[in-house]
N, C-alpha and C positions, 0 to 999 in steps of 0.2 A: 322164384321167378314168376310163377303163375298165381301167386297170392295177391289179393288186392291191396293197394296202398291207400290207407285212409288218412285224411289230413288230421293234424292234432286237434284235440277238443279245445273249445274256447274256455279259457279259465278266467276270463275277466269277471270281476265281481258284479253282481246285479245291483241296479239302482234301488235303494230303499228310501221310501219317503215317509217322513214322520207326519203324524196328523197335524194339520195347521191349527193354531189357536183360533178361537172364534173371532171373525171379522178380518182375518188376514188372508193373503193370497197363498194358496198351497204351492209347494215346491214342484216344479216341472223339470225333470232331467233334460239335459241338452240334446240327447239323441232321440227324444220323443218327436215323431213327425207331427207337424201341424196340419190339420185337415184343410184341404183347398176349398175355396168357395164353390158353390154349385155352378155348373155350366148351364147356360140357357139352352133349352131344347129347341132345335130347329130341324126341319126335314133334312135328311141326309143327301137327297138328290133333288135339285131344282131344275126342271126342264122348261126351257123357253122354246118358242116356236122354231128358232134357228137351230138350237141344239137337238131338237126332235127331228128336224129335217136332216141334219148331219148324221144323226144316229141311224135313221132309216136308210139314207144313202150308203153309209158304211156297211150296214147289214146286207143291203142288196148287192154291193160290190163283193163282199165276202162270199155270199151264196154263189154269185157268178164265177168267181175264181175257183172255189172248191168244186163246183159243178164241171168246169172246164178241165180241171185236173183229173177228176174221176172219169169223165168221158174219154179223155186221152189215154188213161191207163186201160180202160176197157177196150178201146180201139187197138192198143198195142197187143193186148192178149188175143184179140180176135185175129189180127194179122198174123201173129206168131202161130196160132192154131191152124190157120188156113195154109200157111207155108209148110208146116210139119205134115199136114194131110197130103199136100201135093208131093212132098218128098217121099212119103210112105207109098203113095200110089206109083210113083216113078220107080222106086226101088223094087216094089213088088212086080212091076211089069218087066224090069230088067232081069230079075231072078226067074220069072216064069219063062221068059224067052230063052234063057240059058239052059233050061231043062230039056228043050226040044232038040 
């Protein structure tokens, strides 16, 4: 059950090429891949003034959104801490007055 299952080994015969006589074309098996022509090299990213402006605007919007989310989370933590402190002082006052 826990032993690995391996696929059967490929038993296909390998292609054997005989040396071609002088002046003739050598035999090329059908499964040999043909190399593709070289691709022209060009820059991966082309920035135009419009795309640069859009990129800067998008980055600025992203910074504003992330900043607003982080500030709101910090504000939620601060409000929670203040309310817990007020509750603690109130409970302490109530317990202190009961001892009298």
